[in-house]
ROPA-861521 format. One record per residue (C-alpha): residue number from 1; chain; x, y, z. Coordinates in steps of 0.05 Angstrom, whole numbers. Each point is the difference from the previous one (the first is absolute). Example, Ala and Ser with C-alpha at 12.3 -4.5 7.8 and 13.67 -1.06 7.14 Angstrom:
+-----+-------+--------+--------+--------+
:  nr : kette :   east :  north :     up :
+-----+-------+--------+--------+--------+
:   1 :     A :    246 :    -90 :    156 :
:   2 :     A :     27 :     69 :    -13 :
+-----+-------+--------+--------+--------+
This chain:
+-----+-------+--------+--------+--------+
:  nr : kette :   east :  north :     up :
+-----+-------+--------+--------+--------+
:   1 :     A :    120 :   -189 :   -464 :
:   2 :     A :    -32 :     -2 :     68 :
:   3 :     A :     18 :    -47 :     57 :
:   4 :     A :    -46 :     10 :     59 :
:   5 :     A :      6 :    -36 :     67 :
:   6 :     A :    -51 :     -4 :     56 :
:   7 :     A :    -11 :    -37 :     64 :
:   8 :     A :     55 :     24 :     47 :
:   9 :     A :    -13 :     22 :     70 :
:  10 :     A :     13 :    -11 :     74 :
:  11 :     A :     -9 :    -69 :     30 :
:  12 :     A :     20 :    -35 :     63 :
:  13 :     A :     53 :    -54 :      0 :
:  14 :     A :    -30 :    -66 :    -21 :
:  15 :     A :    -52 :     35 :    -43 :
:  16 :     A :    -15 :     -2 :    -74 :
:  17 :     A :      1 :     49 :    -58 :
:  18 :     A :    -14 :     -8 :    -74 :
:  19 :     A :     35 :     46 :    -49 :
:  20 :     A :    -26 :     10 :    -71 :
:  21 :     A :     33 :     30 :    -61 :
:  22 :     A :    -30 :     16 :    -67 :
:  23 :     A :     42 :     17 :    -60 :
:  24 :     A :    -30 :     35 :    -61 :
:  25 :     A :     22 :     31 :    -64 :
:  26 :     A :     55 :    -51 :    -12 :
:  27 :     A :      4 :    -18 :    -74 :
:  28 :     A :     50 :    -57 :      6 :
:  29 :     A :     -6 :    -68 :     30 :
:  30 :     A :     11 :      0 :     75 :
:  31 :     A :     51 :    -53 :     19 :
:  32 :     A :     -6 :      7 :     75 :
:  33 :     A :    -33 :     40 :     55 :
:  34 :     A :     22 :      3 :     71 :
:  35 :     A :     10 :     37 :     65 :
:  36 :     A :     61 :     33 :     30 :
:  37 :     A :      7 :     33 :     68 :
:  38 :     A :     43 :     54 :     28 :
:  39 :     A :      8 :     14 :     73 :
:  40 :     A :     31 :     65 :     26 :
:  41 :     A :     75 :      1 :    -10 :
:  42 :     A :     -1 :    -64 :    -41 :
:  43 :     A :      3 :    -17 :    -74 :
:  44 :     A :    -62 :    -21 :    -38 :
:  45 :     A :     -4 :    -76 :     -3 :
:  46 :     A :    -42 :    -52 :    -33 :
:  47 :     A :    -57 :    -29 :     41 :
:  48 :     A :    -35 :    -44 :    -51 :
:  49 :     A :     -5 :     -7 :    -75 :
:  50 :     A :    -45 :    -38 :    -46 :
:  51 :     A :     17 :    -11 :    -73 :
:  52 :     A :    -49 :     -7 :    -57 :
:  53 :     A :     13 :    -75 :     -4 :
:  54 :     A :    -16 :     -9 :     73 :
:  55 :     A :     69 :     -2 :     33 :
:  56 :     A :      4 :     32 :     69 :
:  57 :     A :     59 :     28 :     38 :
:  58 :     A :     -5 :     20 :     73 :
:  59 :     A :     49 :     32 :     48 :
:  60 :     A :     21 :    -50 :     53 :
:  61 :     A :    -29 :     45 :     54 :
:  62 :     A :    -71 :     -6 :    -27 :
:  63 :     A :     -3 :    -72 :    -23 :
:  64 :     A :    -59 :    -35 :     31 :
:  65 :     A :    -32 :     66 :     21 :
:  66 :     A :    -11 :     40 :    -65 :
:  67 :     A :    -34 :    -24 :    -63 :
:  68 :     A :      3 :     35 :    -67 :
:  69 :     A :    -54 :    -10 :    -53 :
:  70 :     A :    -17 :     32 :    -65 :
:  71 :     A :    -55 :     12 :    -50 :
:  72 :     A :     38 :      0 :    -65 :
:  73 :     A :    -59 :     24 :    -41 :
:  74 :     A :     -6 :     62 :     43 :
:  75 :     A :     74 :     12 :     14 :
:  76 :     A :    -17 :     -2 :     73 :
:  77 :     A :     42 :    -30 :     55 :
:  78 :     A :    -17 :    -13 :     73 :
:  79 :     A :     42 :    -13 :     62 :
:  80 :     A :    -34 :    -36 :     57 :
:  81 :     A :     40 :     14 :     63 :
:  82 :     A :    -13 :    -43 :     62 :
:  83 :     A :     34 :     -8 :     67 :
:  84 :     A :     27 :     70 :     -8 :
:  85 :     A :     60 :     20 :     42 :
:  86 :     A :     26 :     69 :     20 :
:  87 :     A :     60 :    -11 :    -45 :
:  88 :     A :    -47 :     -3 :    -59 :
:  89 :     A :    -12 :     74 :      9 :
:  90 :     A :     20 :     36 :    -64 :
:  91 :     A :    -26 :     35 :    -62 :
:  92 :     A :    -21 :    -54 :    -49 :
:  93 :     A :      7 :     14 :    -74 :
:  94 :     A :    -32 :    -36 :    -58 :
:  95 :     A :     47 :    -16 :    -57 :
:  96 :     A :    -15 :    -18 :    -72 :
:  97 :     A :     51 :    -35 :    -45 :
:  98 :     A :     -6 :      3 :    -75 :
:  99 :     A :     71 :    -20 :    -15 :
: 100 :     A :     46 :    -35 :     49 :
: 101 :     A :    -35 :    -29 :     61 :
: 102 :     A :     58 :     25 :     43 :
: 103 :     A :     -9 :     73 :    -19 :
: 104 :     A :    -69 :     32 :      6 :
: 105 :     A :    -20 :     49 :    -53 :
: 106 :     A :    -57 :     34 :     36 :
: 107 :     A :    -13 :     15 :     74 :
: 108 :     A :    -60 :     20 :     40 :
: 109 :     A :      1 :     58 :     48 :
: 110 :     A :      5 :    -45 :     61 :
: 111 :     A :    -46 :    -16 :     58 :
: 112 :     A :     19 :      2 :     73 :
: 113 :     A :     -6 :    -63 :     42 :
: 114 :     A :     10 :     10 :     75 :
: 115 :     A :     -1 :    -59 :     48 :
: 116 :     A :     -5 :     18 :     73 :
: 117 :     A :     26 :    -46 :     55 :
+-----+-------+--------+--------+--------+
């Protein structure tokens, strides 16, 4: 199984980034894909999740600014990040859920997002 993220980088506050994640080699049905973030000294936390039946779940801190979308046929998920803030700075991880949507089964290696003020 491979989960590969791309699209991180350095951006100024107010800017935009788009993260992409492609999952391959998964033999079972994917119930959900999503994004988590982890800032230095903090726990990894959910940013956004999209289930196979179209339900979305966003962290309160990103509602109205981030949009998650998915290509089910390709097991690919995207995170459009707008109006970025310095507090969005973190490593962003793609997560793939085969079983419970609350407990990812596979993770990507992470991509750094840095927002300068």
